[in-house]
Steps between C-alpha positions, in 0.01 A plus 500: 500500500126529563248507216341836582418637157134402516442747782580794274203445269192715550165338563284542189191496721613839631407650164203521263488542124380831362286518186811581294679194638730690735548377855356713780540485877203377697343774712267497798310788338377299201141401580511222241822343623519410870792257465730699728228546762398134492863400540535722808189340649640153428838583654335642812355156573841330499697436816762771567867405487716631783703813429814311601430239231442766235834653596669159470344436158610833353850465642515149357399621155740796501784268592402270211527803269842587639625146456375492141686826440822343628491689830492371855179475700461753777488399866476815707371610840555871554306819558426814302378825654176631349297777669762503778419139589710190440329267254594137452674380185461126443697376200360701206208663677417778744219467755409869528284549809322819604620717210305776331537525123485815289389463140752623238428833330509511120594832338324522162716797401825304512329164437660324793452439869622796703444374853456167678522350845855513637472141621546384142833682486610316813396166350687586180814582698496190721424258214705684235207531261537655158166681538284587803203343317666157489294332768210257522268541796219293647211629708266286709137526602372518858403133459857400420475442127727660242315798358733585214847439358635823350818674389653851500528768769131562567413296809162617628190384683249689286149377428443696179711253300384171350688302765364721775141461382530123470663465843240731658209313347620142539748468786443769762756759390875546521722399789688830517739388773765357267606426143749253353756664271736316267776718350592381152877496505721482193552124535121466465446752220790362298253307283159650580323833538327600821164459323593143410607434858166629627320258268722206593473553876122518478487184290733317737280587798191382312672168426571474874125545558529843657168685453534846341191722508602713200590179325592638158676827587856364475435425130471869410 
């Protein structure tokens, strides 16, 4: 078994202390606290790590999780059809090239999502996911660095988000041609939530010296 528990701890530097002692998330909109912005600038000066290496690292970590859960590691080379195009599945990940992504629609009346991109349903079916939101996805910048590690069924290339603003300002914008998607199957989520997996994957990549422009986002 691999000692992976340390990757599931959030980085305390991702937070600040409020006057009442509570912990708050660092924001790029706080004129007195530029920690998140400075970190993006710092990460933008680091050498990019190849997409293929990032894919290997995440697959490696997910297989460690499976082994620790008493399951077998996944070795898989197949395809999945998204937007009428065959996309490559390598072990635990999908290299989704040339897809367009619709944001999910939240219905305040019924207090739940009423509509989302059908590609998530296809991913759920192929990977036998309990929930369509059980994925972690990674977007890259035009300069080849990881822009953000995120979870749930809201893949997008927007610039009105914190990640989008940081990527726009510090690394040239999003590479919209592809995204890496990692479905969180039951043998992964046996011991962890998808939020915990998001945190752990981001921390594992940081340990592997992969620069991440929105460095702290996987802690929230």
